[in-house]
C-alpha positions as CSV (number, residue, x, y, z in Angstrom):
1,X,100.7,54.6,106.1
2,X,103.5,56.4,104.2
3,X,103.4,54.1,101.2
4,X,99.6,54.3,100.9
5,X,99.7,58.1,101.2
6,X,102.4,58.3,98.5
7,X,100.5,56.0,96.2
8,X,97.3,58.0,96.7
9,X,99.2,61.2,96.0
10,X,100.6,59.8,92.8
11,X,97.2,58.4,91.7
12,X,95.6,61.8,92.3
13,X,98.3,63.7,90.5
14,X,97.8,61.5,87.5
15,X,94.1,62.2,87.4
16,X,94.6,65.9,87.8
17,X,97.3,66.0,85.1
18,X,95.1,64.0,82.7
19,X,92.2,66.4,83.3
20,X,94.4,69.4,82.6
21,X,94.0,70.8,86.1
22,X,96.7,73.0,87.6
23,X,96.9,71.3,91.1
24,X,99.6,70.0,93.4
25,X,99.2,67.8,96.4
26,X,100.9,68.2,99.8
27,X,100.6,65.3,102.2
28,X,101.0,64.9,105.9
29,X,100.2,62.3,108.5
30,X,97.2,63.0,110.7
31,X,95.9,61.1,113.8
32,X,93.3,59.2,111.7
33,X,95.2,58.7,108.5
34,X,96.8,60.8,105.7
35,X,95.8,64.3,104.9
36,X,96.1,65.4,101.2
37,X,96.0,69.1,100.8
38,X,95.3,70.1,97.2
39,X,96.6,73.5,96.1
40,X,96.9,75.4,92.9
41,X,95.1,77.6,90.4
42,X,92.2,75.2,90.0
43,X,91.7,74.4,93.7
44,X,88.5,76.5,93.8
45,X,86.8,74.0,91.5
46,X,87.1,71.4,94.2
47,X,85.2,73.4,96.8
48,X,82.5,74.9,94.6
49,X,79.0,73.5,95.0
50,X,79.5,72.8,98.7
51,X,82.7,70.8,98.1
52,X,81.0,68.1,96.0
53,X,84.0,67.5,93.8
54,X,86.3,67.4,96.8
55,X,84.1,64.8,98.5
56,X,84.0,62.8,95.3
57,X,87.8,62.8,95.0
58,X,88.1,61.8,98.6
59,X,85.6,59.0,98.2
60,X,87.3,57.7,95.1
61,X,90.7,57.7,96.8
62,X,89.3,55.8,99.8
63,X,87.6,53.2,97.6
64,X,90.8,52.6,95.5
65,X,93.1,52.4,98.5
66,X,90.8,50.8,101.2
67,X,92.7,47.5,101.2
68,X,96.1,49.3,101.6
69,X,95.1,51.4,104.6
70,X,95.5,50.1,108.1
71,X,92.2,49.5,110.0
72,X,90.6,52.7,111.2
73,X,92.8,54.9,109.0
74,X,91.5,56.9,106.0
75,X,92.6,59.4,103.4
76,X,91.3,63.0,103.9
77,X,91.4,65.5,101.1
78,X,91.3,69.3,101.6
79,X,91.5,72.4,99.5
80,X,91.7,76.1,100.5
81,X,90.9,75.2,104.1
82,X,87.5,73.9,103.2
83,X,87.5,71.0,105.7
84,X,88.4,73.2,108.7
85,X,85.8,75.7,107.8
86,X,83.1,73.1,107.2
87,X,84.0,71.2,110.5
88,X,83.7,74.4,112.5
89,X,80.3,75.1,110.8
90,X,79.1,71.5,111.6
91,X,80.2,71.7,115.2
92,X,78.3,75.0,115.6
93,X,75.2,73.5,113.9
94,X,75.5,70.5,116.2
95,X,75.6,72.7,119.3
96,X,72.7,74.8,118.1
97,X,70.6,71.7,117.4
98,X,71.5,70.4,120.9
99,X,70.3,73.6,122.6
100,X,67.1,73.6,120.5
101,X,66.3,70.0,121.4
102,X,66.9,70.7,125.1
103,X,64.7,73.8,125.0
104,X,61.8,72.4,123.0
105,X,62.1,68.7,123.7
106,X,61.4,68.1,120.0
107,X,63.8,66.1,117.9
108,X,66.0,68.1,115.4
109,X,66.5,66.7,111.9
110,X,69.5,67.8,109.8
111,X,69.2,67.8,106.0
112,X,71.0,65.1,103.9
113,X,74.7,64.8,104.8
114,X,77.7,62.8,103.9
115,X,78.9,60.1,106.2
116,X,81.8,62.2,107.3
117,X,79.6,65.1,108.2
118,X,77.2,62.9,110.2
119,X,80.2,61.3,111.9
120,X,81.5,64.8,113.0
121,X,78.1,65.7,114.5
122,X,77.8,62.3,116.3
123,X,81.3,62.9,117.8
124,X,80.5,66.5,118.7
125,X,77.5,65.4,120.7
126,X,78.8,62.1,122.0
127,X,79.5,63.5,125.5
128,X,76.1,65.0,125.9
129,X,74.5,62.5,128.3
130,X,71.0,63.8,127.7
131,X,71.0,63.5,123.9
132,X,70.7,60.7,121.4
133,X,72.0,61.0,117.8
134,X,71.1,58.6,115.0
135,X,71.4,58.5,111.2
136,X,68.1,57.9,109.4
137,X,67.3,57.3,105.8
138,X,69.1,55.6,102.9
139,X,71.9,56.5,100.5
140,X,72.4,60.1,99.5
141,X,69.2,61.1,101.5
142,X,70.6,59.9,104.8
143,X,70.1,62.4,107.5
144,X,71.0,62.8,111.2
145,X,68.5,63.2,114.0
146,X,69.2,64.6,117.5
147,X,66.7,63.9,120.2
148,X,66.5,63.7,124.0
149,X,67.3,60.3,125.5
150,X,64.2,58.5,126.8
151,X,65.4,58.8,130.4
152,X,65.9,62.6,130.0
153,X,62.2,63.2,128.9
C-alpha cells in the first residue's frame, strides 16, 4: 500500500501545484487503505459546497490508482476534519431515520448521496435486525431507503 499511497500523493501534489493551490498532503495508513489529509491555505476550497471538490479529488485518485490498490483498499482524502464531521453527521442521521421508521412503520428516504455516504449509513444500521437498507435510483440521483424488514411488520 505504501507505494500506491506515495504515487497518489505525488500525483495529487502535481495537480495542486499546476493549479496554483497552496496545499500539502500528509499520508497515513488506515484500516481500509491510505488516508491523504490535505492541508494549507487553500484547504477550505476543498470542503466548500458540501465537500464536492474533495469528493471529486478522491474519486479521481481512486480511478487513477484502482489497479495499484490491493483488493478492498481505497484512497481516502480529507481536509480540515471534514470527513470525521460528515461521518458523525451521517451516523446521527442514520440513527434518527431508524427511530423514525420504527415509530411510524413508514420507510425513510434520504436525499441523493455519494456511494461512500450510503455505505456509511448501510454499515451504521447493519446490526439493526429489524431494519432493511437499500440503495435506490441511478447515478448521481441514487438515494438510500431505510424500512422495516418484512418479518418485523
